[in-house]
C-alpha positions, -999 to +999 in steps of 0.1 A: -419-175+155-421-212+162-406-224+196-372-241+190-369-269+216-337-281+200-321-248+207-332-250+243-316-285+246-283-273+231-283-244+256-290-267+285-262-291+274-237-263+278-251-250+310-252-284+327-219-296+311-239-325+296-235-348+267-264-367+249-259-402+236-287-415+213-295-449+199-302-454+162-338-464+171-347-430+185-368-406+164-348-385+140-351-352+159-335-368+189-307-383+169-301-348+154-296-331+188-273-359+201-236-356+204-231-393+197-254-416+178-248-453+175-256-489+184-255-503+220-217-511+219-208-477+206-229-460+232-213-481+260-178-471+248-187-435+244-204-435+278-172-448+293-150-421+276-169-388+277-156-361+300-188-342+307-203-343+342-237-354+330-246-381+304-281-383+291-288-416+273-316-414+248-324-450+244-336-476+268-328-479+305-304-509+302-281-488+280-280-461+306-273-487+333-243-500+313-230-464+311-234-460+349-216-493+355-187-483+334-185-446+344-199-444+380-187-409+388-210-393+362-246-383+366-265-405+341-299-394+330-327-410+309-357-393+295-381-419+307-374-446+334-402-467+319-383-472+286-375-508+292-370-537+267-389-569+260-356-589+264-350-574+298-385-581+309-383-617+295-351-625+315-359-618+352-329-622+376-343-651+396-351-672+366-318-664+348-300-673+380-317-706+382-309-713+346-272-705+352-271-728+382-283-757+360-251-753+340-224-743+365-196-753+341-209-731+313-198-696+303-227-672+304-226-650+273-253-624+278-266-599+254-263-563+265-301-561+263-303-573+299-307-558+334-278-549+356-288-578+379-285-603+351-252-588+340-240-594+375-244-632+371-230-632+336-194-640+325-193-617+295-216-592+278-219-590+240-237-568+215-247-578+180-217-559+166-191-577+187-207-611+195-187-631+170-154-617+182-163-625+218-176-660+212-145-668+192-124-659+222-140-686+244-122-719+245-138-745+222-141-770+251-163-747+272-201-749+272-218-716+262-250-704+278-265-676+256-293-653+265-316-636+265-322-634+227-326-668+212-326-657+176-293-639+179-279-669+197-292-694+171-277-673+143-243-671+160-244-708+169-248-718+132-224-692+119-196-702+143-204-739+145-206-737+183-233-754+204-252-730+226-277-735+255-302-709+246-324-688+269-359-686+252-361-648+249-369-626+219-372-590+209-408-581+204-400-558+175-378-581+154-400-612+158-428-593+140-411-595+107-429-620+085-410-644+062-439-651+038-446-614+033-409-607+029-407-634+002-436-617-016-420-583-012-387-595-027-406-607-057-420-572-062-386-557-058-360-581-072-334-554-074-335-547-037-308-558-013-323-574+018-305-566+051-316-578+085-307-577+122-299-611+137-326-607+163-350-616+135-363-652+133-342-675+111-372-678+087-366-641+079-328-642+080-327-668+053-337-641+028-311-615+039-279-608+019-264-590+049-271-599+086-257-576+112-260-550+140-276-517+133-242-502+127-233-530+102-266-524+083-260-487+082-225-494+068-240-516+041-264-489+029-236-464+029-211-485+009-233-508-013-240-490-047-274-506-048-303-481-050-329-500-031-328-518+002-354-539+022-346-534+058-355-558+086-349-538+118-365-510+138-375-480+117-353-455+136-322-465+116-338-452+084-330-416+096-293-422+095-295-443+063-313-416+045-289-390+056-259-410+043-277-421+011-305-397+002-305-414-033-316-448-021-351-462-016-355-478+018-384-503+022-394-516+056-396-554+057-432-565+062-446-574+096-473-599+106-500-573+112-515-562+080-520-527+093-490-504+099-460-512+076-437-497+102-421-516+131-413-493+160-398-502+194-425-489+218-398-484+245-374-464+223-403-442+212-412-434+248-385-408+247-392-373+234-376-339+230-397-326+258-386-353+282-349-347+272-353-310+280-370-318+313-343-343+323-315-318+316-334-290+335-341-311+366-313-338+365-342-363+367-347-392+362-313-404+373-300-439+369-284-452+401-271-486+411-260-500+444-222-502+444-221-539+452-243-546+422-224-522+400-191-539+407-205-574+401-221-563+368-189-545+358-169-578+356-189-590+326-188-556+309-151-552+315-145-586+298-164-573+267-143-542+266-111-561+271-118-587+244-128-561+219-096-541+226-074-571+222-066-576+259-063-612+273-090-624+297-094-653+321-126-673+323-140-687+356-139-725+359-173-727+375-203-706+384-207-706+422-233-679+431 
């Protein structure tokens, strides 16, 4: 009889009073053993609300940090502490701080794909699913600094007709999609609906009928009666799309490399069932933050939560750190 690691994980969850949150970009077997699967905004909300003593975040470390910031009394685990993000690495605290200081009158709108340190010097955190709502809540006369993903920022700036000062960062996965090859693929599949994540370059986004967060793209596949979709985002989302619509054909948007047609986030794929089992057994690795840092970072995350729940917020007149 084959060894059933999923059954072991389910047993450990009960024994340890643990809950598993998984991002859409994880492998399908991880998504299937998770209690909650979603995009980064959904995982932050669920991480704040769950009652279990232990939260295991199967995603990347910045997501687990956000959960710890919002729910500090819980033990927060990750399968692999090396599961970082190219956006996090591309926006180091000292350089982001210097950039902020160049625009002290600006409101720093920072993508959740950032470190706790960068969140601590930001005014509000956004995700791709709530970015429009949050930017629209900022007074029109205030300058907006947007980082660390320039492509998401540029798309939002055009969509909302607001001028942004952009941090020059990018997601190493989404920038690989190739506009010329996508054009050729569309010609081969004229009946396909093209959907894309706003972290893609605008040369790719110009071909998309729907641009949105992973949850928005999933919703489109679920509700659109089309039978074929070309999808420009990380391949992990295909698992949920296929579960919701087993009748559709999903085609990965082409990437620059002529080799593999897939486009996987190397950090998300560092997680595994074996690492999840080990983390639950040992309560390691744990995500921990200095309380002073946690409280500073919580200000920007709280603003995100308040705005998205319809609560009024106040904006600082000037950045003084």
